[in-house]
C-alpha positions as CSV (number, residue, x, y, z in Angstrom):
1,X,0.0,0.0,0.0
2,X,1.2,3.5,-0.9
3,X,1.7,6.0,1.9
4,X,-0.8,8.4,0.3
5,X,-3.5,5.8,0.2
6,X,-2.9,5.0,3.9
7,X,-3.2,8.7,4.8
8,X,-6.6,8.9,3.1
9,X,-7.8,5.6,4.5
10,X,-6.9,6.5,8.1
11,X,-8.4,9.9,7.8
12,X,-11.7,8.5,6.4
13,X,-11.8,5.7,9.0
14,X,-11.5,8.4,11.6
15,X,-14.4,10.4,10.0
16,X,-12.1,13.5,9.6
17,X,-12.1,16.0,6.7
18,X,-8.9,17.1,5.0
19,X,-9.4,20.5,6.5
20,X,-9.3,19.1,10.0
21,X,-6.1,17.1,9.4
22,X,-4.5,20.1,7.7
23,X,-5.3,22.2,10.8
24,X,-3.5,19.7,13.0
25,X,-0.5,19.9,10.7
26,X,-0.7,23.7,10.5
27,X,-0.9,23.7,6.7
28,X,-3.6,24.4,4.2
29,X,-6.1,21.9,3.0
30,X,-4.6,22.2,-0.5
31,X,-1.2,21.3,0.8
32,X,-2.6,18.3,2.6
33,X,-4.5,17.2,-0.5
34,X,-1.2,17.0,-2.4
35,X,0.1,14.6,0.3
36,X,-3.0,12.4,0.0
37,X,-2.9,12.4,-3.8
38,X,0.8,11.4,-3.8
39,X,1.9,14.5,-5.6
40,X,4.1,15.6,-2.7
41,X,5.9,13.6,0.0
42,X,4.8,14.1,3.6
43,X,7.7,15.4,5.7
44,X,8.8,13.3,8.6
45,X,7.7,15.8,11.2
46,X,4.2,15.6,9.8
47,X,4.4,11.7,9.9
48,X,5.2,12.0,13.6
49,X,2.4,14.4,14.3
50,X,-0.1,12.2,12.5
51,X,1.1,9.0,14.2
52,X,0.4,10.7,17.5
53,X,-2.9,12.2,16.4
54,X,-4.2,8.8,15.1
55,X,-2.4,6.9,17.9
56,X,-0.8,4.5,15.4
57,X,2.8,3.4,14.8
58,X,4.9,5.1,12.1
59,X,5.3,1.6,10.4
60,X,1.5,1.4,9.9
61,X,1.2,5.0,8.8
62,X,4.0,4.5,6.2
63,X,2.3,1.3,4.9
64,X,5.0,-1.0,6.1
65,X,2.7,-3.1,8.2
66,X,-1.0,-3.9,7.6
67,X,-2.3,-4.1,11.1
68,X,-2.2,-0.9,13.2
69,X,-0.2,-0.8,16.4
70,X,-1.2,1.6,19.0
71,X,1.4,4.0,20.4
72,X,-0.1,4.1,23.9
């Protein structure tokens, strides 16, 4: 699974809108949309923020594992 697909799936599974996630990352919705579409790579500091926000491991968020692992 591609990272951008995982970003979209986890957002939709959490019933969040792109605007809400963009606000967490302190970026615009348009910038976040580029990450979800695979047109730009998500910086590591945003990966960390999203892993904490969704309470999942970075491996899951990056698509390296298929079953989410909780951080805490």
